[in-house]
C-alpha positions in Angstrom: 0.0 0.3 -0.1 1.2 3.2 -0.9 2.3 5.6 2.4 -0.2 8.0 3.8 3.0 11.2 3.2 2.9 10.2 -0.4 -1.1 10.0 -0.4 -1.2 13.7 0.8 1.5 15.0 -1.2 -0.4 13.5 -4.8 -4.6 14.0 -3.4 -5.9 16.6 -5.4 -9.8 17.2 -4.8 -12.3 17.0 -8.2 -12.4 20.4 -10.7 -8.6 20.5 -9.9 -6.5 21.8 -13.0 -3.0 20.6 -14.0 -0.8 21.6 -16.2 1.8 20.4 -17.5 4.9 22.2 -17.0 7.1 21.4 -20.1 4.0 20.5 -22.0 1.5 23.0 -20.8 -1.5 20.5 -21.9 -3.9 21.3 -19.2 -5.6 18.3 -17.0 -9.4 18.6 -14.9 -9.3 16.1 -12.0 -12.6 14.3 -12.1 -12.4 11.9 -9.0 -9.5 9.8 -7.5 -9.5 6.2 -9.7 -7.4 4.2 -6.7 -3.7 4.6 -5.0 -1.2 1.8 -5.1 2.4 2.3 -3.3 3.9 4.7 -6.3 1.3 6.8 -6.3 -2.5 8.2 -6.7 -4.2 7.3 -10.5 -6.7 9.7 -11.4 -10.0 10.5 -13.8 -9.4 13.6 -15.5 -11.0 15.4 -19.2 -8.5 16.6 -21.6 -10.6 18.7 -23.6 -13.3 16.2 -24.9 -11.1 13.7 -23.5 -11.7 11.1 -20.7 -8.2 10.0 -19.8 -6.0 7.8 -16.2 -3.8 10.5 -14.6 -1.7 8.9 -12.1 1.0 11.0 -10.7 3.7 10.5 -8.1 6.6 12.6 -5.6 8.7 9.7 -6.9 10.2 10.7 -10.2 12.3 7.2 -10.2 8.7 4.7 -10.5 7.2 7.5 -12.7 10.1 7.3 -14.9 10.1 2.9 -14.4 6.0 3.0 -15.4 6.2 4.7 -18.8 9.0 2.8 -20.3 7.2 0.0 -19.5 4.4 1.2 -21.2 6.0 1.8 -24.1 7.7 -1.8 -23.9 4.0 -2.5 -24.2 3.3 -0.3 -27.4 6.1 -1.6 -28.9 4.7 -5.8 -28.7 2.4 -5.9 -32.2 -1.3 -7.1 -31.8 -1.0 -6.9 -28.5 -3.5 -4.8 -26.0 -1.6 -5.7 -23.7 -1.5 -1.9 -20.9 -3.5 1.4 -21.5 -1.5 3.6 -24.4 0.5 6.1 -23.2 -0.7 9.7 -23.8 1.4 12.0 -21.7 4.6 12.3 -19.0 5.6 15.4 -17.5 5.6 17.5 -14.1 3.2 19.8 -12.2 4.8 22.7 -10.1 2.2 23.1 -6.6 3.3 24.5 -4.2 4.5 21.6 -1.9 7.0 20.8 -4.7 7.5 19.1 -8.3 5.4 15.8 -9.1 5.3 14.0 -12.0 2.3 12.8 -13.6 2.0 10.4 -17.1 -1.7 10.4 -19.3 -3.0 6.7 -20.3 -5.9 5.8 -22.3 -8.7 5.5 -20.0 -9.9 1.7 -19.9 -13.5 1.6 -19.1 -15.5 -1.4 -18.5 -16.2 -4.0 -15.1 -13.1 -5.7 -13.4 -12.8 -9.3 -14.3 -14.7 -10.3 -10.8 -17.6 -8.0 -11.9 -18.0 -9.2 -15.1 -18.0 -12.9 -14.5 -20.8 -12.5 -12.0 -22.6 -10.4 -14.2 -22.9 -12.6 -17.6 -21.7 -15.4 -15.5 -19.2 -18.4 -14.7 -19.0 -19.5 -18.3 -16.8 -16.4 -19.3 -13.9 -17.3 -17.2 -12.3 -19.3 -19.5 -12.7 -17.8 -22.2 -11.6 -14.3 -20.4 -8.7 -16.6 -18.8 -7.5 -17.8 -22.1 -7.5 -14.0 -23.5 -5.3 -12.6 -20.4 -2.8 -15.8 -20.9 -2.0 -14.9 -24.8 -1.0 -11.4 -23.5 0.9 -11.9 -20.5 2.8 -15.0 -23.2 3.2 -11.1 -25.4 4.4 -10.1 -22.1 6.9 -12.3 -21.0 9.0 -13.0 -24.0 9.4 -8.7 -24.3 11.3 -9.7 -20.7 8.6 -8.2 -19.0 6.6 -10.4 -16.0 3.6 -8.7 -14.9 3.7 -9.1 -10.7 0.7 -7.7 -9.3 -1.6 -9.7 -11.0 -5.4 -9.6 -9.9 -8.7 -9.0 -11.0 -9.0 -5.2 -10.2 -5.7 -5.0 -12.8 -8.3 -6.8 -15.4 -10.4 -4.8 -17.3 -13.3 -6.3 -19.6 -14.0 -3.8 -22.3 -16.6 -4.2 -26.0 -18.4 -5.4 -26.7 -17.5 -7.8 -28.2 -15.1 -8.6 -24.4 -12.0 -8.1 -24.1 -9.9 -7.8 -21.3 -7.4 -5.8 -20.7 -4.8 -4.6 -18.0 -4.0 -2.1 -16.0 -2.1 -0.7 -13.1 1.4 -1.3 -14.8 2.9 -0.3 -11.7 4.1 -3.8 -10.4 5.7 -4.5 -14.0 9.1 -5.7 -13.2 12.1 -7.0 -15.4 12.7 -10.8 -15.0 14.8 -11.7 -12.9 14.8 -9.7 -10.0 12.8 -9.1 -7.1 8.8 -8.7 -8.0 8.0 -5.0 -7.1 4.4 -5.1 -6.0 2.2 -7.6 -5.1 -1.1 -8.6 -3.1 -1.0 -11.9 -1.1 -4.0 -13.8 -2.4 -2.3 -14.0 -5.7 1.7 -14.3 -4.6 3.2 -17.4 -4.3 5.7 -16.0 -1.2 2.5 -15.6 0.7 1.8 -19.2 0.1 5.1 -20.3 0.7 4.9 -22.1 -3.0 7.6 -20.6 -4.5 9.8 -16.7 -4.2 9.6 -13.7 -5.2 12.1 -13.8 -7.9 10.0 -12.3 -11.7 10.1 -15.3 -13.8 6.9 -16.3 -15.8 5.9 -19.3 -13.5 5.3 -16.3 -11.4 2.3 -14.8 -12.7 0.5 -18.2 -14.0 0.4 -18.9 -10.5 -1.3 -15.7 -9.9 -3.7 -16.9 -13.4 -4.6 -20.2 -11.6 -5.4 -18.2 -8.0 -7.5 -15.4 -10.3 -9.3 -19.0 -11.9 -9.6 -19.4 -8.3 -10.7 -16.5 -7.1 -13.6 -16.1 -9.9 -15.7 -19.1 -7.7 -14.7 -16.9 -4.0 -15.5 -13.6 -5.5 -15.0 -12.7 -1.1 -11.4 -14.6 -1.3 -10.5 -16.8 1.3 -8.1 -16.5 4.6 -4.7 -19.2 4.3 -5.2 -21.4 7.3 -2.1 -24.2 6.7 -1.3 -22.2 3.6 0.1 -24.7 1.0 -1.2 -26.3 -1.9 -3.3 -29.1 0.3 -5.4 -25.8 1.3 -5.7 -24.4 -2.7 -5.9 -28.3 -4.3 -9.1 -28.2 -1.2 -10.8 -25.4 -2.4 -10.4 -26.0 -6.1 -12.3 -29.3 -5.2 -15.0 -27.3 -3.0 -16.2 -26.0 -6.2 -17.6 -28.0 -9.5 -17.1 -24.6 -11.1 -13.5 -25.1 -11.0 -13.7 -29.2 -11.6 -13.1 -28.5 -15.2 -9.7 -26.8 -15.0 -8.5 -28.4 -11.0 -5.6 -29.5 -13.3 -4.6 -26.5 -15.0 -4.5 -24.7 -11.7 -2.5 -27.2 -9.8 -0.3 -27.7 -13.0 0.5 -23.8 -12.4 0.3 -23.5 -8.2 3.2 -26.1 -8.4 4.8 -23.7 -11.4 4.6 -26.8 -14.3 4.5 -24.7 -17.0 7.5 -23.3 -19.0 5.2 -20.7 -21.2 2.2 -19.0 -20.5 1.3 -20.1 -24.0 1.7 -23.9 -23.2 -1.2 -22.5 -19.8 -3.6 -21.3 -22.9 -3.6 -24.8 -24.7 -4.1 -26.3 -21.8 -6.8 -23.8 -21.2 -8.0 -24.6 -24.2 -8.4 -28.2 -24.7 -10.2 -28.1 -21.5 -13.1 -25.6 -22.6 -13.4 -27.6 -26.3 -13.5 -31.4 -24.4 -15.4 -33.2 -22.4 -14.5 -34.3 -18.6 -12.8 -37.8 -19.6 -10.2 -35.8 -21.5 -9.3 -33.8 -18.5 -6.4 -36.0 -17.3 -4.4 -35.3 -20.2 -3.1 -31.6 -19.2 -1.8 -33.6 -15.8 1.8 -32.6 -17.0 2.5 -34.1 -13.2 1.2 -37.9 -14.0 4.1 -38.8 -16.1 4.4 -41.4 -19.8 3.0 -44.1 -18.7 -0.2 -42.2 -17.0 -0.9 -40.1 -19.8 -0.7 -43.4 -22.4 -3.1 -45.2 -19.9 -5.2 -42.3 -19.9 -5.4 -42.1 -24.2 -5.5 -45.8 -24.0 -8.7 -45.5 -22.2 -9.9 -42.9 -24.2 -9.3 -45.7 -27.4 -11.1 -47.6 -26.0 -13.9 -45.3 -24.9 -14.1 -44.7 -28.5 -14.1 -47.4 -30.1 -16.5 -48.9 -28.1 -18.7 -46.0 -28.4 -18.6 -46.8 -32.3 -19.7 -50.1 -31.3 -22.4 -50.1 -30.2 -24.1 -47.0 -32.4 -23.2 -49.7 -35.6 -24.6 -53.0 -33.7 -27.5 -50.5 -33.1 -27.8 -49.7 -36.7 -27.5 -53.4 -37.2 -30.3 -53.9 -35.6 -32.7 -52.1 -36.7 -31.4 -52.4 -40.3 -32.7 -56.6 -39.9 -35.9 -55.7 -38.6 -37.2 -53.0 -40.5 -36.4 -55.6 -43.4 -38.3 -58.7 -41.3 -40.9 -56.0 -41.4 -41.3 -55.3 -45.0 -41.0 -59.1 -45.8 -43.8 -59.8 -42.9 -45.8 -57.1 -45.2 -44.8 -58.6 -48.8 -45.7 -62.0 -47.1 -49.6 -60.7 -46.3 -49.6 -59.2 -49.7 -49.1 -62.9 -51.8 
């Protein structure tokens, strides 16, 4: 959370006009959208355009986040983060405050959208998010503070977008910002080193969060507790193997997790064991053999029924023909 002295220095009232020292763009504050460890985000208006404006007295923090947004912009075909619009300083009586302006992404957060539209949307949106995460990871970054509050659903058609890049960290460094419930270190299931698996753990916790909108408290605080919570919700059972793989760091990339999610959303429950990456070759082979046996059995039953129907029909027509003679 943001320290109180920093928040007081960046606190402004609705109606305040912020004029950039260098670019002279003017922004009228509408309301506060939220705050974190490194600054406060406001909804503001520039001429007739609504924008999101983040200010902080920590110039290094602003520079870091601006660099992240510039890096996102270089990732072709990606919806990573909001577009960067302006970077400047604001001179006020209490001192200089750095700020940057970005696209204002409108829409409900992920949990609100799922509660409004139904659990059927969960898989679709998580698959979208994993595609964007894969692009982010390939660009050398980890999102870090991945949570539903930082995931906005725009549309139509529904499209998930990430906001608040304050926790985004270069791979290999220590995570800058995190929220305990989505942090693998909090659950004793890994370090806080920035690697793709850190984000994928958070993605699994977001999946769990969709079935527990108010979250839940840590008790044993280990894989056993999380596995138990998954198995208590039927809407999570479909994704159990994917969730457990991600919680245990079994995925080498977001794309790998995405492919397993796609397989589950397209397949029936009997095929779920094929995405269990802890099962080993023997178990996977056995699962595939069982699936082939079920398919052959189903085909055999179909042809048997077809043959019986044909014979009965033939006998019926022979009987009718005999009656006419």
